[in-house]
MMTF fields as JSON, N, C-alpha, C and O atoms, coordinates in Angstrom:
{
  "mmtfVersion": "1.0.0",
  "mmtfProducer": "UNKNOWN",
  "numBonds": 467,
  "numAtoms": 468,
  "numGroups": 117,
  "numChains": 1,
  "numModels": 1,
  "chainsPerModel": [1],
  "groupsPerChain": [117],
  "chainIdList": ["A"],
  "bondAtomList": [4, 2, 8, 6, 12, 10, 16, 14, 20, 18, 24, 22, 28, 26, 32, 30, 36, 34, 40, 38, 44, 42, 48, 46, 52, 50, 56, 54, 60, 58, 64, 62, 68, 66, 72, 70, 76, 74, 80, 78, 84, 82, 88, 86, 92, 90, 96, 94, 100, 98, 104, 102, 108, 106, 112, 110, 116, 114, 120, 118, 124, 122, 128, 126, 132, 130, 136, 134, 140, 138, 144, 142, 148, 146, 152, 150, 156, 154, 160, 158, 164, 162, 168, 166, 172, 170, 176, 174, 180, 178, 184, 182, 188, 186, 192, 190, 196, 194, 200, 198, 204, 202, 208, 206, 212, 210, 216, 214, 220, 218, 224, 222, 228, 226, 232, 230, 236, 234, 240, 238, 244, 242, 248, 246, 252, 250, 256, 254, 260, 258, 264, 262, 268, 266, 272, 270, 276, 274, 280, 278, 284, 282, 288, 286, 292, 290, 296, 294, 300, 298, 304, 302, 308, 306, 312, 310, 316, 314, 320, 318, 324, 322, 328, 326, 332, 330, 336, 334, 340, 338, 344, 342, 348, 346, 352, 350, 356, 354, 360, 358, 364, 362, 368, 366, 372, 370, 376, 374, 380, 378, 384, 382, 388, 386, 392, 390, 396, 394, 400, 398, 404, 402, 408, 406, 412, 410, 416, 414, 420, 418, 424, 422, 428, 426, 432, 430, 436, 434, 440, 438, 444, 442, 448, 446, 452, 450, 456, 454, 460, 458, 464, 462],
  "bondOrderList": [1, 1, 1, 1, 1, 1, 1, 1, 1, 1, 1, 1, 1, 1, 1, 1, 1, 1, 1, 1, 1, 1, 1, 1, 1, 1, 1, 1, 1, 1, 1, 1, 1, 1, 1, 1, 1, 1, 1, 1, 1, 1, 1, 1, 1, 1, 1, 1, 1, 1, 1, 1, 1, 1, 1, 1, 1, 1, 1, 1, 1, 1, 1, 1, 1, 1, 1, 1, 1, 1, 1, 1, 1, 1, 1, 1, 1, 1, 1, 1, 1, 1, 1, 1, 1, 1, 1, 1, 1, 1, 1, 1, 1, 1, 1, 1, 1, 1, 1, 1, 1, 1, 1, 1, 1, 1, 1, 1, 1, 1, 1, 1, 1, 1, 1, 1],
  "groupList": [{"groupName": "MET", "atomNameList": ["N", "CA", "C", "O"], "elementList": ["N", "C", "C", "O"], "formalChargeList": [0, 0, 0, 0], "bondAtomList": [1, 0, 2, 1, 3, 2], "bondOrderList": [1, 1, 2], "singleLetterCode": "M", "chemCompType": "L-PEPTIDE LINKING"}, {"groupName": "ALA", "atomNameList": ["N", "CA", "C", "O"], "elementList": ["N", "C", "C", "O"], "formalChargeList": [0, 0, 0, 0], "bondAtomList": [1, 0, 2, 1, 3, 2], "bondOrderList": [1, 1, 2], "singleLetterCode": "A", "chemCompType": "L-PEPTIDE LINKING"}, {"groupName": "THR", "atomNameList": ["N", "CA", "C", "O"], "elementList": ["N", "C", "C", "O"], "formalChargeList": [0, 0, 0, 0], "bondAtomList": [1, 0, 2, 1, 3, 2], "bondOrderList": [1, 1, 2], "singleLetterCode": "T", "chemCompType": "L-PEPTIDE LINKING"}, {"groupName": "GLY", "atomNameList": ["N", "CA", "C", "O"], "elementList": ["N", "C", "C", "O"], "formalChargeList": [0, 0, 0, 0], "bondAtomList": [1, 0, 2, 1, 3, 2], "bondOrderList": [1, 1, 2], "singleLetterCode": "G", "chemCompType": "PEPTIDE LINKING"}, {"groupName": "LEU", "atomNameList": ["N", "CA", "C", "O"], "elementList": ["N", "C", "C", "O"], "formalChargeList": [0, 0, 0, 0], "bondAtomList": [1, 0, 2, 1, 3, 2], "bondOrderList": [1, 1, 2], "singleLetterCode": "L", "chemCompType": "L-PEPTIDE LINKING"}, {"groupName": "ASP", "atomNameList": ["N", "CA", "C", "O"], "elementList": ["N", "C", "C", "O"], "formalChargeList": [0, 0, 0, 0], "bondAtomList": [1, 0, 2, 1, 3, 2], "bondOrderList": [1, 1, 2], "singleLetterCode": "D", "chemCompType": "L-PEPTIDE LINKING"}, {"groupName": "TYR", "atomNameList": ["N", "CA", "C", "O"], "elementList": ["N", "C", "C", "O"], "formalChargeList": [0, 0, 0, 0], "bondAtomList": [1, 0, 2, 1, 3, 2], "bondOrderList": [1, 1, 2], "singleLetterCode": "Y", "chemCompType": "L-PEPTIDE LINKING"}, {"groupName": "HIS", "atomNameList": ["N", "CA", "C", "O"], "elementList": ["N", "C", "C", "O"], "formalChargeList": [0, 0, 0, 0], "bondAtomList": [1, 0, 2, 1, 3, 2], "bondOrderList": [1, 1, 2], "singleLetterCode": "H", "chemCompType": "L-PEPTIDE LINKING"}, {"groupName": "VAL", "atomNameList": ["N", "CA", "C", "O"], "elementList": ["N", "C", "C", "O"], "formalChargeList": [0, 0, 0, 0], "bondAtomList": [1, 0, 2, 1, 3, 2], "bondOrderList": [1, 1, 2], "singleLetterCode": "V", "chemCompType": "L-PEPTIDE LINKING"}, {"groupName": "ARG", "atomNameList": ["N", "CA", "C", "O"], "elementList": ["N", "C", "C", "O"], "formalChargeList": [0, 0, 0, 0], "bondAtomList": [1, 0, 2, 1, 3, 2], "bondOrderList": [1, 1, 2], "singleLetterCode": "R", "chemCompType": "L-PEPTIDE LINKING"}, {"groupName": "TRP", "atomNameList": ["N", "CA", "C", "O"], "elementList": ["N", "C", "C", "O"], "formalChargeList": [0, 0, 0, 0], "bondAtomList": [1, 0, 2, 1, 3, 2], "bondOrderList": [1, 1, 2], "singleLetterCode": "W", "chemCompType": "L-PEPTIDE LINKING"}, {"groupName": "PHE", "atomNameList": ["N", "CA", "C", "O"], "elementList": ["N", "C", "C", "O"], "formalChargeList": [0, 0, 0, 0], "bondAtomList": [1, 0, 2, 1, 3, 2], "bondOrderList": [1, 1, 2], "singleLetterCode": "F", "chemCompType": "L-PEPTIDE LINKING"}, {"groupName": "ASN", "atomNameList": ["N", "CA", "C", "O"], "elementList": ["N", "C", "C", "O"], "formalChargeList": [0, 0, 0, 0], "bondAtomList": [1, 0, 2, 1, 3, 2], "bondOrderList": [1, 1, 2], "singleLetterCode": "N", "chemCompType": "L-PEPTIDE LINKING"}, {"groupName": "SER", "atomNameList": ["N", "CA", "C", "O"], "elementList": ["N", "C", "C", "O"], "formalChargeList": [0, 0, 0, 0], "bondAtomList": [1, 0, 2, 1, 3, 2], "bondOrderList": [1, 1, 2], "singleLetterCode": "S", "chemCompType": "L-PEPTIDE LINKING"}, {"groupName": "ILE", "atomNameList": ["N", "CA", "C", "O"], "elementList": ["N", "C", "C", "O"], "formalChargeList": [0, 0, 0, 0], "bondAtomList": [1, 0, 2, 1, 3, 2], "bondOrderList": [1, 1, 2], "singleLetterCode": "I", "chemCompType": "L-PEPTIDE LINKING"}, {"groupName": "GLU", "atomNameList": ["N", "CA", "C", "O"], "elementList": ["N", "C", "C", "O"], "formalChargeList": [0, 0, 0, 0], "bondAtomList": [1, 0, 2, 1, 3, 2], "bondOrderList": [1, 1, 2], "singleLetterCode": "E", "chemCompType": "L-PEPTIDE LINKING"}, {"groupName": "PRO", "atomNameList": ["N", "CA", "C", "O"], "elementList": ["N", "C", "C", "O"], "formalChargeList": [0, 0, 0, 0], "bondAtomList": [1, 0, 2, 1, 3, 2], "bondOrderList": [1, 1, 2], "singleLetterCode": "P", "chemCompType": "L-PEPTIDE LINKING"}, {"groupName": "LYS", "atomNameList": ["N", "CA", "C", "O"], "elementList": ["N", "C", "C", "O"], "formalChargeList": [0, 0, 0, 0], "bondAtomList": [1, 0, 2, 1, 3, 2], "bondOrderList": [1, 1, 2], "singleLetterCode": "K", "chemCompType": "L-PEPTIDE LINKING"}, {"groupName": "GLN", "atomNameList": ["N", "CA", "C", "O"], "elementList": ["N", "C", "C", "O"], "formalChargeList": [0, 0, 0, 0], "bondAtomList": [1, 0, 2, 1, 3, 2], "bondOrderList": [1, 1, 2], "singleLetterCode": "Q", "chemCompType": "L-PEPTIDE LINKING"}, {"groupName": "CYS", "atomNameList": ["N", "CA", "C", "O"], "elementList": ["N", "C", "C", "O"], "formalChargeList": [0, 0, 0, 0], "bondAtomList": [1, 0, 2, 1, 3, 2], "bondOrderList": [1, 1, 2], "singleLetterCode": "C", "chemCompType": "L-PEPTIDE LINKING"}],
  "groupTypeList": [0, 1, 2, 3, 3, 4, 5, 6, 7, 8, 9, 4, 10, 5, 11, 7, 3, 0, 12, 9, 12, 0, 12, 13, 11, 9, 14, 8, 15, 16, 11, 2, 3, 12, 1, 14, 9, 12, 4, 13, 11, 12, 2, 2, 3, 13, 7, 4, 0, 14, 14, 12, 3, 12, 17, 18, 14, 2, 11, 4, 5, 9, 5, 3, 1, 9, 19, 4, 4, 2, 8, 17, 3, 6, 0, 6, 8, 17, 5, 4, 12, 4, 2, 17, 3, 7, 2, 12, 2, 14, 12, 5, 3, 18, 11, 7, 16, 4, 12, 7, 12, 15, 4, 1, 13, 1, 13, 1, 5, 3, 13, 14, 9, 4, 10, 5, 14],
  "groupIdList": [1, 2, 3, 4, 5, 6, 7, 8, 9, 10, 11, 12, 13, 14, 15, 16, 17, 18, 19, 20, 21, 22, 23, 24, 25, 26, 27, 28, 29, 30, 31, 32, 33, 34, 35, 36, 37, 38, 39, 40, 41, 42, 43, 44, 45, 46, 47, 48, 49, 50, 51, 52, 53, 54, 55, 56, 57, 58, 59, 60, 61, 62, 63, 64, 65, 66, 67, 68, 69, 70, 71, 72, 73, 74, 75, 76, 77, 78, 79, 80, 81, 82, 83, 84, 85, 86, 87, 88, 89, 90, 91, 92, 93, 94, 95, 96, 97, 98, 99, 100, 101, 102, 103, 104, 105, 106, 107, 108, 109, 110, 111, 112, 113, 114, 115, 116, 117],
  "secStructList": [7, 5, 7, 7, 7, 1, 1, 1, 7, 7, 3, 3, 7, 7, 4, 4, 4, 7, 7, 6, 6, 7, 7, 7, 1, 3, 3, 7, 7, 1, 1, 6, 6, 7, 7, 7, 7, 5, 7, 7, 5, 7, 1, 1, 1, 7, 7, 3, 3, 3, 5, 1, 1, 7, 1, 1, 7, 3, 3, 3, 7, 1, 1, 1, 7, 7, 7, 7, 5, 7, 7, 7, 7, 7, 6, 6, 7, 1, 1, 6, 6, 1, 7, 1, 1, 7, 1, 1, 7, 7, 7, 3, 3, 3, 3, 7, 1, 1, 7, 6, 6, 3, 3, 3, 3, 3, 3, 6, 6, 6, 3, 3, 3, 3, 3, 3, 7],
  "xCoordList": [0.925, 0.096, 0.886, 1.978, 0.814, 1.063, 0.182, -1.013, 0.648, 0.367, 0.595, 1.308, 0.31, 0.998, 0.44, -0.107, 0.375, -0.348, 0.561, 1.141, 0.268, 1.12, 2.085, 2.595, 2.807, 4.245, 5.199, 6.399, 4.603, 5.486, 5.906, 6.309, 5.86, 6.416, 5.291, 4.301, 5.782, 5.263, 5.903, 7.004, 4.889, 5.495, 4.756, 3.555, 5.866, 4.978, 4.943, 5.785, 4.204, 3.896, 3.957, 3.807, 4.156, 4.149, 3.824, 4.708, 2.653, 1.744, 2.579, 3.175, 2.556, 3.302, 4.215, 4.488, 4.842, 6.741, 6.415, 7.275, 5.651, 5.56, 5.939, 5.622, 6.318, 6.922, 6.26, 5.321, 6.188, 5.112, 5.606, 4.754, 6.172, 6.306, 5.755, 5.953, 4.898, 3.784, 4.464, 3.879, 5.564, 6.432, 6.116, 5.581, 6.571, 6.387, 7.813, 8.63, 7.725, 9.185, 10.254, 11.311, 9.417, 10.218, 9.252, 8.029, 10.039, 9.645, 10.279, 11.486, 9.331, 10.406, 9.808, 8.593, 10.761, 10.029, 10.67, 11.802, 9.405, 9.455, 9.574, 9.713, 9.527, 9.948, 9.869, 9.125, 10.75, 10.918, 9.745, 9.49, 8.813, 7.72, 6.744, 6.211, 6.327, 5.15, 4.445, 4.834, 2.679, 2.361, 1.567, 0.624, 1.555, 1.925, -0.24, -0.69, -1.279, -1.994, -2.834, -3.844, -2.108, -2.665, -1.579, -0.408, -2.092, -1.578, -1.946, -3.069, -0.802, -2.198, -1.103, -0.18, -1.165, -0.107, -1.598, -2.783, -0.475, -1.131, -1.573, -1.462, -2.372, -2.52, -2.015, -2.451, -0.551, -0.122, 0.909, 1.539, 1.182, 1.671, 2.991, 3.476, 3.459, 4.676, 5.3, 6.426, 4.22, 4.644, 3.502, 2.44, 3.714, 3.273, 3.268, 4.158, 1.8, 1.544, 1.729, 0.596, 2.777, 2.579, 2.542, 3.297, 1.53, 0.487, 0.997, 1.134, 1.38, 1.838, 1.82, 2.785, 0.873, 1.218, 1.676, 1.401, 2.914, 3.914, 3.617, 2.518, 4.573, 3.55, 4.158, 3.884, 5.082, 4.965, 4.607, 4.478, 4.482, 4.259, 5.181, 5.852, 5.602, 6.303, 6.437, 5.342, 7.4, 6.825, 7.191, 8.025, 7.316, 8.142, 7.99, 6.903, 8.812, 9.106, 7.806, 6.738, 7.789, 7.367, 8.157, 7.465, 9.693, 10.378, 10.761, 11.739, 10.029, 10.498, 11.154, 11.393, 12.05, 12.663, 11.9, 11.127, 12.375, 12.143, 12.905, 14.106, 11.593, 12.236, 11.781, 12.425, 10.542, 10.144, 9.768, 9.26, 9.847, 9.281, 8.558, 9.176, 7.033, 6.693, 7.485, 7.975, 7.763, 8.481, 7.164, 6.018, 7.716, 7.628, 6.422, 6.365, 6.05, 5.451, 6.238, 6.519, 6.39, 7.213, 5.632, 4.635, 5.926, 4.368, 5.141, 5.753, 5.222, 5.279, 4.477, 4.315, 4.021, 3.306, 1.768, 1.205, 1.275, -0.042, -1.226, -2.374, -0.489, -1.687, -0.826, 0.084, -1.438, -1.323, -1.263, -1.266, -1.15, -1.435, 0.537, 1.039, 1.07, 2.32, 3.366, 4.472, 2.911, 3.75, 3.485, 2.297, 4.601, 4.456, 4.139, 3.908, 4.178, 3.755, 2.63, 2.187, 2.272, 1.436, 2.283, 3.277, 1.945, 2.239, 1.733, 1.944, 0.924, 0.358, 0.161, -0.104, 0.295, -0.33, -0.847, -1.526, -0.334, -0.994, -2.351, -2.083, -3.303, -4.525, -4.849, -5.087, -4.752, -5.165, -4.758, -4.573, -4.737, -4.232, -5.193, -5.755, -4.952, -5.473, -4.963, -4.936, -4.444, -4.374, -5.953, -6.969, -5.437, -6.189, -6.003, -5.068, -7.833, -8.228, -7.813, -7.874, -7.49, -7.034, -5.683, -5.027, -5.341, -3.99, -2.705, -2.814, -1.83, -0.942, -0.594, -0.835, 0.089, 0.689, 0.46, 1.266, -0.823, -2.117, -2.125, -2.153, -2.069, -2.776, -3.753, -4.006, -4.372, -4.148, -4.275, -4.551, -4.053, -3.818, -4.385, -4.338, -5.178, -5.996, -4.766, -4.011, -4.622, -4.252, -5.11, -6.033, -4.406, -4.954, -4.826, -5.188, -4.205, -3.709, -4.789, -4.867, -5.92, -7.579, -7.21, -7.782, -6.056, -5.61, -5.651, -5.142, -6.486, -5.989, -5.362, -5.767, -3.907, -3.273, -3.296, -3.621, -2.861, -3.275, -1.427, -0.492, -1.65, 0.147, 0.356, -0.316, 1.309, 1.486, 3.662, 4.671, 3.199, 5.035, 5.293, 6.425],
  "yCoordList": [-1.15, 0.192, 0.966, 0.569, 2.401, 3.388, 4.736, 4.618, 6.2, 6.804, 7.956, 8.175, 8.896, 10.477, 11.604, 11.566, 12.886, 13.863, 15.483, 15.87, 15.979, 17.431, 17.198, 18.301, 16.601, 16.268, 16.139, 16.383, 15.728, 16.636, 14.357, 14.04, 13.355, 12.169, 11.461, 12.003, 9.593, 8.726, 7.622, 7.642, 6.805, 5.779, 4.934, 5.003, 3.604, 2.391, 1.294, 1.222, 0.578, 0.052, -1.636, -1.939, -2.701, -3.613, -4.725, -5.163, -5.19, -5.731, -6.608, -6.564, -7.413, -9.267, -8.607, -9.158, -7.573, -7.19, -6.804, -7.054, -6.42, -5.147, -5.712, -6.875, -5.222, -5.268, -4.869, -4.268, -4.859, -4.413, -2.409, -1.688, -1.974, -0.798, 0.062, 1.271, -0.528, -0.423, 0.379, 0.375, 0.965, 1.625, 1.413, 0.515, 2.408, 2.018, 1.633, 1.976, 0.61, 0.385, 1.016, 0.61, 2.176, 2.978, 4.31, 4.213, 5.726, 6.735, 7.63, 7.873, 8.186, 8.647, 10.151, 10.245, 11.447, 12.051, 12.62, 13.036, 12.459, 12.054, 13.836, 13.935, 14.558, 16.559, 17.323, 17.315, 17.739, 19.264, 19.549, 19.604, 19.79, 20.991, 21.326, 22.432, 19.808, 19.559, 18.288, 17.12, 19.123, 17.9, 16.542, 17.014, 15.401, 14.927, 14.738, 14.408, 14.998, 14.728, 13.481, 13.665, 12.516, 11.457, 10.602, 10.965, 9.026, 7.642, 6.618, 6.682, 5.758, 5.101, 4.107, 4.588, 2.608, 1.581, 0.65, 0.461, 0.18, -0.412, -1.337, -1.638, -1.951, -3.646, -5.062, -5.835, -4.561, -5.921, -5.147, -6.03, -3.94, -3.338, -2.884, -2.421, -3.261, -3.049, -1.388, -1.044, -0.499, 1.161, 1.551, 0.936, 2.867, 3.456, 4.804, 5.099, 5.621, 6.311, 7.875, 8.341, 8.924, 10.037, 11.067, 11.267, 11.657, 13.301, 14.124, 13.692, 15.323, 16.099, 17.622, 18.371, 17.95, 19.38, 20.117, 21.256, 18.675, 18.924, 19.118, 18.751, 19.8, 19.256, 17.568, 17.015, 17.055, 15.589, 14.551, 14.998, 13.382, 12.391, 11.572, 11.13, 11.051, 10.428, 8.929, 8.396, 8.111, 6.501, 6.082, 6.923, 5.262, 4.55, 2.84, 2.314, 2.297, 0.976, 0.08, 0.693, -1.467, -1.155, -0.739, -0.426, -0.728, -0.671, 0.632, 0.845, 1.642, 2.56, 3.218, 4.09, 3.217, 3.632, 4.244, 3.594, 5.659, 6.217, 5.536, 5.295, 5.218, 4.468, 5.035, 4.967, 5.816, 6.675, 7.706, 7.879, 8.977, 10.475, 10.636, 10.181, 11.397, 11.625, 12.782, 13.359, 13.331, 14.297, 15.42, 15.254, 16.526, 18.147, 18.53, 17.854, 19.047, 19.697, 21.362, 21.97, 21.674, 23.374, 24.698, 24.87, 25.15, 26.132, 27.243, 27.935, 27.613, 28.689, 27.934, 28.822, 26.964, 26.074, 26.463, 26.094, 27.421, 27.044, 26.483, 26.623, 25.57, 24.541, 22.867, 22.314, 22.459, 21.183, 20.187, 19.128, 20.44, 19.095, 18.877, 18.095, 20.11, 20.11, 19.925, 20.466, 19.052, 19.321, 18.083, 17.761, 16.96, 15.962, 16.138, 15.212, 16.873, 16.669, 17.906, 18.652, 17.809, 19.085, 19.913, 19.524, 21.461, 22.663, 23.236, 24.447, 22.621, 23.225, 21.937, 20.851, 22.116, 21.401, 20.22, 20.224, 18.92, 17.548, 17.872, 18.304, 17.649, 17.657, 15.988, 15.751, 14.953, 13.388, 12.565, 12.882, 11.272, 10.766, 8.939, 8.652, 8.3, 6.754, 6.27, 6.844, 4.384, 3.934, 3.281, 3.352, 2.52, 1.78, 0.406, -0.278, 0.41, -0.737, -2.816, -3.905, -2.333, -3.584, -3.815, -4.785, -2.938, -2.771, -2.0, -0.866, -2.587, -2.251, -1.001, -0.139, -0.608, 0.039, 1.873, 2.694, 1.903, 2.62, 3.27, 2.763, 5.126, 5.473, 6.563, 6.413, 7.692, 8.797, 10.105, 10.048, 11.081, 12.284, 13.224, 13.348, 14.305, 15.672, 16.741, 16.368, 17.883, 18.924, 20.314, 20.447, 21.66, 22.381, 23.139, 24.315, 22.41, 23.247, 23.198, 23.85, 22.206, 21.93, 20.793, 20.638, 19.827, 18.88, 17.436, 17.39, 16.351, 14.946, 14.101, 13.765, 13.84, 12.776, 11.216, 10.678, 10.664, 9.039, 8.782, 9.213, 8.1, 7.994, 6.321, 5.465, 6.266, 4.294, 4.237, 4.319, 4.015, 3.838, 2.51, 2.131],
  "zCoordList": [0.096, 0.112, 0.085, 0.492, -0.371, -0.477, -0.11, -0.38, 0.555, 1.162, 1.263, 2.243, 0.668, 0.889, 0.543, -0.559, 1.272, 1.904, 1.361, 0.347, 2.586, 2.803, 2.939, 2.748, 3.132, 4.344, 3.17, 3.289, 1.969, 0.704, 0.751, -0.368, 1.524, 1.387, 0.572, 0.08, 0.506, -0.209, 1.038, 1.587, 1.197, 2.371, 1.99, 1.729, 1.915, 1.541, 2.451, 3.346, 2.336, 3.404, 3.09, 1.906, 4.022, 3.8, 4.747, 5.483, 4.772, 6.051, 6.611, 7.687, 5.759, 6.007, 6.662, 7.729, 6.44, 6.934, 8.413, 9.256, 8.663, 9.361, 11.168, 11.419, 11.841, 13.003, 13.801, 13.279, 15.437, 16.544, 16.105, 16.623, 15.708, 15.413, 14.68, 14.802, 13.719, 12.778, 11.454, 10.371, 11.619, 10.338, 8.901, 8.251, 8.681, 6.329, 6.723, 7.577, 5.535, 4.97, 3.736, 3.251, 3.521, 2.83, 2.771, 2.673, 2.853, 2.682, 1.583, 1.602, 0.486, -0.408, -0.881, -1.056, -1.105, -1.274, -2.703, -2.95, -3.604, -4.875, -5.66, -6.879, -5.143, -6.029, -4.326, -3.346, -4.633, -2.601, -3.269, -4.472, -1.895, -1.671, -2.215, -2.302, -2.824, -3.397, -2.94, -2.963, -2.288, -1.662, -2.331, -2.966, -2.426, -3.314, -3.185, -2.088, -4.419, -4.419, -5.71, -6.388, -5.654, -6.438, -6.276, -6.387, -5.911, -5.496, -7.198, -7.699, -7.858, -8.005, -8.567, -9.224, -8.32, -8.535, -9.497, -9.22, -10.986, -11.999, -11.249, -10.061, -12.624, -12.493, -11.304, -10.452, -12.193, -11.557, -10.295, -9.713, -9.823, -9.298, -8.848, -7.815, -10.267, -10.446, -10.518, -10.157, -11.09, -10.862, -10.231, -10.331, -9.375, -8.811, -9.88, -10.676, -9.602, -10.144, -9.698, -9.583, -9.386, -8.19, -9.221, -10.173, -8.835, -8.811, -8.01, -6.865, -8.228, -6.876, -7.674, -7.525, -8.368, -8.531, -9.664, -10.043, -10.425, -11.401, -12.478, -12.896, -13.305, -15.081, -15.678, -16.743, -14.499, -15.306, -14.054, -12.914, -14.297, -13.495, -13.063, -13.996, -11.669, -11.443, -11.425, -11.246, -11.55, -11.198, -10.533, -10.198, -9.863, -8.937, -8.885, -9.125, -8.655, -8.089, -7.635, -7.604, -7.24, -6.032, -4.649, -3.68, -4.527, -3.832, -3.561, -2.844, -4.109, -3.951, -4.176, -3.34, -5.792, -6.341, -7.875, -8.579, -8.123, -9.479, -10.467, -10.592, -11.326, -12.837, -13.713, -14.76, -13.725, -14.707, -14.496, -13.388, -15.539, -15.302, -16.855, -17.817, -17.091, -18.11, -18.431, -17.461, -19.766, -20.567, -20.498, -20.917, -19.865, -19.931, -21.332, -22.359, -21.211, -22.552, -22.78, -21.747, -23.423, -23.995, -23.73, -24.433, -22.862, -22.486, -23.001, -22.187, -24.697, -25.101, -26.334, -27.171, -26.729, -27.775, -27.21, -26.179, -28.369, -28.443, -28.706, -28.283, -29.792, -29.827, -29.36, -29.979, -28.231, -27.348, -27.775, -27.147, -29.725, -30.096, -30.908, -31.716, -30.055, -31.017, -29.903, -29.948, -28.803, -27.007, -26.792, -26.818, -26.498, -26.073, -24.283, -23.506, -24.12, -22.301, -22.172, -23.045, -20.369, -19.84, -20.329, -20.942, -20.077, -19.927, -18.931, -18.872, -17.84, -16.443, -15.595, -16.111, -14.374, -13.273, -13.968, -14.994, -13.101, -13.563, -12.239, -11.118, -12.565, -11.307, -10.571, -9.386, -11.777, -11.265, -12.723, -13.898, -11.877, -13.593, -12.884, -11.827, -13.961, -13.288, -14.907, -15.995, -14.23, -15.36, -15.378, -14.687, -16.763, -17.587, -16.682, -16.264, -16.616, -15.997, -16.404, -15.833, -17.49, -18.316, -18.554, -18.173, -19.156, -19.666, -18.843, -18.375, -18.782, -17.178, -17.464, -16.618, -18.8, -19.082, -19.726, -20.163, -19.527, -20.437, -18.803, -17.682, -19.52, -18.393, -18.99, -20.185, -18.316, -18.531, -17.516, -16.318, -18.154, -16.904, -17.342, -18.565, -16.511, -16.788, -16.29, -15.393, -16.815, -16.276, -16.513, -17.317, -15.315, -16.116, -17.144, -17.176, -18.239, -19.343, -20.163, -21.205, -19.614, -20.373, -21.281, -22.36, -20.763, -22.246, -20.999, -19.879, -21.764, -21.043, -22.202, -23.314, -21.306, -22.308, -21.948, -20.89, -23.128, -22.82, -23.098, -23.774, -22.384, -22.265, -22.133, -21.556, -22.746, -22.739, -22.514, -23.214, -20.83, -20.37, -20.222, -19.921]
}
């Protein structure tokens, strides 16, 4: 399980390996100074998507190591079809329920992007 919030940290929990202290086994701060807005595992549990109000989505593996980062869009391009990433903060994102490598993200730039990781 993964949790995140206003303290800028993502905590990864393993309930089978937990001791009496009930501590998370890993604490990660994906970006300095950004609160975590959304966390989501893909259907296989191999990738954790982290959305924290940045222009990019960060992906961690199940052990907490950063493995992927989406591209940042070029903010001076008026036509969003001509840039490959979001040009404003990302508000939400979800993995595809059947294909574990695809996801959609929604941004304050008014676009929804489909990604294949």
